C-alpha positions in Angstrom: -19.8 -32.0 -15.7 -16.3 -32.6 -14.3 -13.2 -30.4 -14.4 -9.9 -31.1 -16.0 -7.9 -34.0 -14.6 -5.4 -33.3 -11.9 -2.7 -34.5 -14.1 -3.5 -32.0 -16.8 -0.3 -29.8 -17.1 -2.3 -26.6 -17.3 -4.3 -27.6 -14.2 -1.1 -28.4 -12.3 0.4 -25.0 -13.2 -2.7 -23.3 -12.0 -2.7 -25.1 -8.6 1.0 -24.3 -8.2 0.3 -20.6 -8.9 -2.5 -20.6 -6.3 -0.5 -22.2 -3.5 2.6 -20.2 -4.4 0.8 -17.0 -3.2 0.4 -18.4 0.3 2.8 -17.2 3.0 4.6 -19.7 5.1 3.9 -19.0 8.8 0.6 -17.3 8.0 -3.0 -18.5 8.7 -4.4 -19.8 5.4 -7.4 -21.5 4.0 -6.9 -24.1 1.2 -9.6 -25.9 -0.9 -8.3 -29.0 -2.5 -9.6 -32.0 -4.5 -10.1 -35.3 -2.7 -9.1 -38.6 -4.2 -11.5 -40.2 -6.6 -14.2 -42.3 -4.9 -14.5 -39.8 -2.0 -18.1 -38.8 -1.1 -17.2 -35.1 -1.6 -15.2 -33.8 -4.5 -13.3 -31.2 -2.5 -12.8 -30.0 1.0 -11.3 -27.0 2.9 -8.6 -26.9 5.5 -7.9 -23.8 7.7 -4.7 -23.4 9.7 -1.1 -22.2 9.7 1.0 -23.0 6.7 3.9 -24.9 8.1 5.9 -25.5 5.0 5.7 -25.7 1.2 7.8 -27.5 -1.4 7.4 -28.2 -5.1 5.1 -31.1 -4.4 3.0 -30.3 -1.4 1.8 -28.0 1.4 1.7 -28.8 5.1 -1.0 -27.1 7.1 -1.3 -27.2 10.9 -5.1 -27.3 11.4 -7.2 -27.7 14.5 -7.5 -31.4 13.7 -3.9 -32.1 13.1 -1.3 -31.7 10.4 -2.6 -32.0 6.8 -0.4 -32.6 3.8 -1.9 -31.4 0.5 -0.6 -32.2 -3.0 -0.1 -28.8 -4.7 -1.6 -30.2 -7.9 -4.9 -30.7 -6.1 -5.3 -27.2 -4.9 -8.5 -25.5 -6.2 -8.3 -22.2 -4.2 -6.0 -20.8 -1.6 -5.5 -17.5 0.3 -3.9 -16.0 3.4 -6.6 -15.1 6.0 -6.5 -12.7 9.0 -6.1 -13.9 12.6 -9.2 -15.5 14.2 -11.6 -13.6 16.5 -11.0 -14.3 20.2 -13.1 -11.8 22.1 -16.4 -10.0 21.7 -17.0 -6.8 19.8 -16.9 -5.4 16.3 -14.6 -7.1 13.8 -11.6 -4.7 14.4 -11.8 -5.4 18.1 -12.4 -9.1 18.1 -8.8 -10.1 17.3 -6.7 -10.9 20.4 -3.8 -8.8 21.7 -1.2 -11.4 20.9 -2.5 -12.1 17.4 -2.7 -8.3 16.5 0.9 -7.8 17.9 2.2 -10.6 15.6 0.3 -9.1 12.7 1.7 -5.6 13.3 5.2 -7.1 13.5 4.8 -8.2 9.9 4.0 -4.6 9.0 7.2 -3.2 10.4 9.9 -5.8 9.8 13.4 -5.4 11.4 16.5 -5.8 9.3 17.5 -8.8 11.4 15.1 -11.1 13.1 15.4 -14.3 15.0 13.0 -16.6 16.9 13.2 -18.0 20.4 10.3 -20.4 20.3 7.3 -18.1 19.6 9.2 -14.9 20.8 10.5 -12.6 18.1 13.9 -10.9 18.4 14.4 -7.8 16.2 17.3 -5.6 15.4 17.6 -2.6 13.1 20.4 -0.6 14.8 19.4 3.0 15.6 15.9 2.9 14.0 12.7 2.7 16.2 11.9 0.7 19.3 9.6 -1.7 17.5 12.5 -2.9 15.2 14.9 -3.1 18.1 13.0 -5.0 20.8 12.0 -8.5 21.6 8.3 -9.3 21.2 7.6 -11.9 24.0 4.3 -13.3 22.7 3.7 -17.0 23.2 6.0 -19.8 24.4 9.8 -19.2 24.2 10.4 -22.9 24.8 12.7 -22.1 27.7 12.0 -21.2 31.4 11.3 -17.5 31.6 14.6 -16.6 33.4 16.7 -18.5 30.8 14.6 -17.0 27.9 15.4 -13.5 29.2 19.1 -14.4 29.6 19.1 -15.6 25.9 17.5 -12.3 24.7 19.9 -10.1 26.7 22.9 -12.0 25.3 21.4 -11.8 21.7 21.2 -8.0 21.9 24.5 -7.5 23.6 26.2 -9.5 20.9 24.9 -6.8 18.6 26.1 -4.0 20.9 22.5 -3.1 21.6 20.7 -2.7 24.9 18.1 -5.4 25.6 14.6 -4.1 25.3 11.2 -5.9 25.4 7.9 -4.8 23.9 5.3 -6.0 26.4 1.7 -5.7 25.5 -1.6 -6.0 27.5 -5.1 -4.7 27.7 -5.8 -0.9 27.7 -4.2 0.7 30.7 -2.6 -2.5 31.8 0.1 -2.6 34.5 3.3 -4.4 33.3 3.6 -5.8 36.8 0.4 -7.8 36.1 2.0 -9.4 33.0 4.1 -12.5 33.6 7.0 -11.3 31.4 6.6 -7.7 32.6 6.7 -8.7 36.3 9.8 -10.8 35.7 11.6 -8.0 33.9 10.7 -5.5 36.6 12.1 -7.9 39.2 15.4 -7.9 37.2 15.7 -4.2 37.4 14.0 -3.3 34.1 11.9 -0.1 33.9 9.1 0.8 31.6 9.8 3.5 29.0 13.5 3.8 29.7 15.5 5.2 26.8 12.6 5.3 24.4 10.9 8.4 22.9 7.5 6.9 23.0 7.5 7.1 26.8 5.9 4.5 29.1 2.9 3.6 27.0 1.9 3.2 23.3 -1.7 2.9 22.3 -2.7 0.4 19.5 -5.8 1.8 17.9 -8.1 0.1 15.4 -11.1 1.1 13.3 -13.5 -0.4 10.9 -12.7 0.5 7.3 -16.4 1.4 6.7 -16.2 4.2 9.3 -13.2 6.1 7.8 -13.9 9.3 5.8 -13.9 9.1 2.0 -11.9 11.3 -0.3 -13.9 14.2 -1.5 -13.5 16.8 -4.3 -12.1 19.1 -1.7 -9.5 16.6 -0.5 -5.9 17.4 -1.4 -4.7 15.0 -4.2 -2.9 11.9 -2.8 -0.4 9.8 -4.7 0.4 6.2 -3.8 3.5 4.3 -4.8 4.4 0.7 -4.1 8.1 1.7 -4.2 10.0 3.8 -1.7 11.1 6.9 -3.7 14.0 9.1 -2.5 11.8 12.2 -2.2 9.3 10.3 0.0 12.2 9.2 2.2 13.6 12.8 2.4 10.2 14.0 3.7 10.1 11.1 6.2 13.5 12.3 7.4 12.0 15.6 8.4 9.9 13.9 11.1 12.5 11.5 12.5 16.1 10.3 12.3 16.9 8.2 9.2 19.6 5.6 9.4 20.9 5.1 5.9 20.3 1.5 4.7 18.5 0.5 7.9 15.5 2.8 7.5 14.9 1.8 3.9 15.1 -1.9 4.9 12.4 -1.5 7.5 10.1 0.7 5.4 10.2 -1.8 2.5 10.4 -5.0 4.6 6.7 -6.0 4.7 5.1 -8.4 2.4 3.4 -5.4 0.8 3.3 -1.6 1.4 2.2 1.6 -0.2 3.8 5.0 0.3 1.2 7.8 0.2 2.1 11.5 -0.4 0.6 14.9 -0.8 2.4 17.7 -2.7 2.2 21.4 -2.2 0.6 22.8 -5.4 2.8 25.8 -5.6 6.3 24.3 -5.0 5.6 20.6 -5.9 7.3 19.6 -2.7 6.0 16.7 -0.7 4.4 18.1 2.4 2.5 15.1 3.8 3.2 11.4 3.9 2.0 8.1 5.3 2.9 4.4 4.8 0.4 1.7 4.5 1.2 -1.9 5.4 -0.9 -4.6 3.7 -2.1 -7.7 5.5 -4.8 -10.3 4.9 -7.9 -8.5 6.2 -6.0 -5.6 7.7 -4.3 -2.4 6.7 -1.7 -0.7 8.9 -0.9 3.0 9.1 2.6 4.1 9.8 4.6 7.3 9.7 1.8 9.8 9.1 3.4 13.3 9.0 2.4 16.7 7.7 4.8 19.6 7.3 4.2 22.1 10.1 3.5 24.9 7.6 0.8 22.9 5.9 -1.2 21.5 8.9 -4.9 22.0 9.5 -5.6 21.9 5.7 -7.0 18.4 5.6 -3.8 16.7 4.4 -3.6 14.1 7.2 -7.3 13.2 6.8 -6.8 12.9 3.0 -3.9 10.5 3.5 -6.0 8.3 5.8 -8.8 8.4 3.3 -6.5 7.3 0.5 -5.3 4.4 2.7 -8.9 3.5 3.3 -9.7 3.5 -0.4 -6.7 1.2 -1.1 -7.8 -1.0 1.8 -11.3 -1.2 0.4 -10.0 -2.1 -3.1 -8.0 -5.0 -1.5 -10.8 -6.3 0.8 -9.1 -5.2 4.1 -12.0 -4.3 6.4 -10.0 -3.4 9.5 -7.2 -0.8 10.1 -4.7 -0.5 12.9 -2.1 2.1 14.0 0.2 2.8 16.9 0.5 6.1 18.7 2.4 7.3 21.8 0.1 7.7 24.7 1.5 11.1 25.6 0.8 12.5 22.2 -2.6 13.7 23.1 -3.1 15.7 19.9 -2.5 12.7 17.7 -4.7 10.5 19.9 -7.6 13.0 19.6 -7.1 13.1 15.8 -7.4 9.4 15.5 -10.4 9.3 17.8 -12.2 11.9 15.6 -11.7 9.6 12.7 -13.3 6.7 14.5 -10.3 4.8 16.0 -10.5 3.3 19.4 -7.9 1.8 21.7 -7.5 -2.0 21.1 -4.7 -2.5 23.6 -1.5 -0.9 24.9 2.2 -1.8 25.0 5.3 -0.5 26.7 9.0 -1.0 26.3 11.0 -2.4 29.2 14.8 -2.0 29.4 17.4 -2.2 32.1 17.3 1.0 34.2 21.0 1.5 33.6 20.7 1.1 29.8 
């Protein structure tokens, strides 16, 4: 039995809908029909989606660039980064790939590319959204690439800052970019509240605690509500317009909250970023008067439930290395350190 012809209008619409869900710049897998007379009726291609127009997809695969007519697409989806080191699934992804994934979970208001480097600006709101992520090839010699980044930030009246990542407990001086910045007078941790080191921690979804009958009720909303933002502002400075842009800038996110039963006031929040195969946890906060009541664990459990429903088997988060209480909390839930990063800025910034 054969399927409908590729020229069938309903079939073409279906193929367009399937390929329309793909994200340009993401790793994707696409199954598509081969021309009549081919030995196989369909084949798969795995790689980075380079471009898409009304007629075709262009995928950079390990075997070269492949152009696929959209009318021939049978199935298509974004997929997580490939494994590059041993260990359980949440630890197998490489440092660079996880950094790039996390950058899509916390998107700056303004972003530019210098080759593979990512330049981010969200004036006055968080280091991640106001630093260069020097992962991959900037397509310029290193000294000229750093000159370009410094000029880019100073044109925006911001200090230049780099987010440099490496293995757990790495020394920035052992990193090529880090060593170059240190040689130019940069210092780790200068001017940033996170201090000299941030831990990226990951966990398998299966190991996170489930919601129980005793768990405080958790509400999830795909939209950023004013009341959630007000609660968020109790834990850190909110920059009107900028904060909202970053919090809602990912391809998908959920805003989790727990209310006090007596007052109805939001007393616990967390933000979940949604990726192919991964969930990200951001902004977990519980009001000081309501801590040690299981609210933080309930928020994590609610994120785990949403991740399970959306086939995301791995979870990541970022926590300041000097926040020993928070690190201990995450370790109790099953998170382990995947890698570290630090911010480097000019010592006189």
